[in-house]
GUKEDREN-968803 format. One record per residue (C-alpha): residue number from 1; x, y, z. Coordinates in steps of 0.2 Angstrom, whole numbers. Example, Ala and Ser with C-alpha at 12.3 -4.5 7.8 and 13.67 -1.06 7.14 Angstrom:
<sites>
   num      xx      yy      zz
     1      62     -22      39
     2      68      -5      36
</sites>
This chain:
<sites>
   num      xx      yy      zz
     1     185     129      24
     2     182     128       6
     3     168     137      -3
     4     160     120      -5
     5     160     117      14
     6     152     134      16
     7     139     131       4
     8     135     114      12
     9     134     121      29
    10     123     135      23
    11     112     122      14
    12     110     111      30
    13     106     127      41
    14      93     132      28
    15      85     114      29
    16      85     114      48
    17      78     131      49
    18      64     125      37
    19      61     110      47
    20      59     120      63
    21      47     132      55
    22      37     118      46
    23      37     102      56
    24      23      95      46
    25      35      95      31
    26      48      82      39
    27      42      67      29
    28      42      76      13
    29      60      82      16
    30      65      64      21
    31      58      57       5
    32      66      71      -5
    33      83      66       2
    34      79      48       4
    35      84      49      23
    36      79      34      33
    37      75      23      18
    38      84       9       9
    39      87      16      -8
    40      88      -1     -15
    41      71      -7      -8
    42      56      -7     -20
    43      44       8     -18
    44      30       4      -5
    45      13       3     -12
    46       1      14      -2
    47     -15      11     -11
    48     -22      -2     -23
    49     -38      -4     -33
    50     -50     -17     -25
    51     -46     -30     -39
    52     -27     -27     -36
    53     -29     -29     -17
    54     -39     -45     -20
    55     -25     -53     -30
    56     -12     -47     -18
    57     -20     -56      -3
    58     -26     -71     -14
    59     -45     -68     -14
    60     -57     -64     -28
    61     -63     -46     -30
    62     -81     -51     -25
    63     -75     -57      -8
    64     -65     -41      -5
    65     -80     -31      -9
    66     -90     -41       4
    67     -76     -37      16
    68     -79     -19      12
    69     -97     -20      18
    70     -90     -28      34
    71     -79     -13      37
    72     -63     -16      27
    73     -55       2      26
    74     -58      10       9
    75     -55      27       2
    76     -65      35     -12
    77     -81      30     -21
    78     -86      21     -36
    79     -73      17     -48
    80     -61      28     -39
    81     -61      17     -23
    82     -44      12     -17
    83     -39       1      -3
    84     -25       8       9
    85     -14      -8       9
    86      -6      -7      26
    87     -22      -3      35
    88     -32     -16      26
    89     -19     -30      28
    90     -19     -27      47
    91     -38     -26      47
    92     -38     -44      39
    93     -25     -51      50
    94     -34     -44      66
    95     -49     -54      61
    96     -59     -40      53
    97     -65     -52      40
    98     -77     -66      45
    99     -68     -82      45
   100     -81     -91      34
   101     -80     -77      21
   102     -62     -78      21
   103     -61     -97      19
   104     -75     -97       5
   105     -66     -83      -4
   106     -49     -92      -4
   107     -58    -108     -10
   108     -66     -98     -24
   109     -50     -89     -29
   110     -41    -106     -30
   111     -55    -114     -40
   112     -54     -99     -52
   113     -35    -101     -54
   114     -37    -119     -58
   115     -51    -115     -71
   116     -39    -103     -80
   117     -25    -115     -79
   118     -36    -129     -87
   119     -41    -117    -101
   120     -23    -113    -105
   121     -19    -132    -106
   122     -34    -135    -118
   123     -28    -121    -130
</sites>
């Protein structure tokens, strides 16, 4: 064995020992070494501001705020509120949002985008 092989083996042993002693650190180690991930994939967005999430799902900000009052998962308070994207999308898909609110919200978002487009044409 070369010295590089010995160093690599020692390093792997140290990492495995650390994982056995601190199992809660497994995800952190996986991220550090990019294990189990596609390196070419874009980073996964875990949290978004309310307005960003509204745009992400095609609704207006006010409608998402109405959904927050109905139970949409949210983290933080005031201006620091963030939406955990995976949880919120699954909540919406599971029917967490009232169908009428969702329908009205999508209509409002489409109307707003048409208004913006019409203003750009006028300029």
